C-alpha positions in Angstrom: 128.1 87.5 118.9 130.5 84.2 119.0 129.8 81.9 115.4 128.6 79.1 117.9 125.8 81.7 119.4 125.0 82.6 115.7 125.0 78.9 114.6 123.0 78.3 117.8 120.3 81.1 117.1 120.4 80.6 113.2 119.4 77.1 114.1 116.6 78.1 116.5 114.8 80.8 114.0 114.7 78.7 111.6 113.3 75.7 113.2 110.6 77.8 114.8 110.0 79.8 111.0 109.5 76.6 109.9 106.8 75.5 112.7 105.4 78.8 112.2 104.9 78.6 108.2 104.4 75.0 107.6 104.2 73.2 110.7 107.5 71.5 110.5 110.8 72.3 110.0 113.3 71.6 107.8 116.6 69.9 109.1 119.3 71.0 110.8 120.9 72.5 107.9 118.2 74.2 106.4 116.9 75.2 109.4 120.7 77.1 109.9 120.9 79.0 106.7 117.1 80.2 107.1 117.9 81.4 110.5 120.8 83.3 109.3 119.1 85.0 106.4 116.6 85.6 108.2 118.7 87.1 110.8 119.9 89.6 107.9 116.5 90.2 106.7 115.1 90.8 110.1 117.0 93.0 111.4 117.4 95.5 108.3 113.4 95.4 108.0 113.5 96.0 111.9 115.7 98.5 112.1 113.8 100.2 108.7 110.9 100.7 110.7 112.7 101.9 114.1 112.6 98.6 116.3 115.4 97.2 117.9 115.0 94.3 120.4 118.9 94.7 121.3 122.1 92.1 121.1 120.7 89.7 123.7 120.4 86.2 123.1 116.4 86.6 123.2 116.6 89.4 121.0 118.4 88.2 118.2 116.4 84.8 118.2 113.3 86.9 117.9 114.9 89.0 115.3 115.9 86.2 113.2 112.5 84.6 113.5 110.5 87.7 112.4 113.2 87.4 109.3 112.6 83.9 108.8 109.2 84.2 108.6 109.5 87.0 106.0 112.1 84.8 103.9 109.2 81.7 103.9 107.0 83.7 103.0 108.4 85.3 100.1 109.4 82.1 99.0 105.6 80.5 99.1 104.7 83.6 97.0 107.5 82.9 94.2 106.2 79.6 94.4 102.8 80.1 93.8 
């Protein structure tokens, strides 16, 4: 995918993960970082358990959101 689409997916995934985990987003830059890292985590974790939602926009977004939620959950465990 192109860099612009990756940035859009990362920002959306970070925003959605922020809504799911805390009820609010963290701002564009942090949402972007959480979404991009979440996409990497989600892609790896889901491939380990045999799930592949394809490389469509929605598939990449769902994968990134799953990974971003996992990332935020791990961060919340560390903060405790």
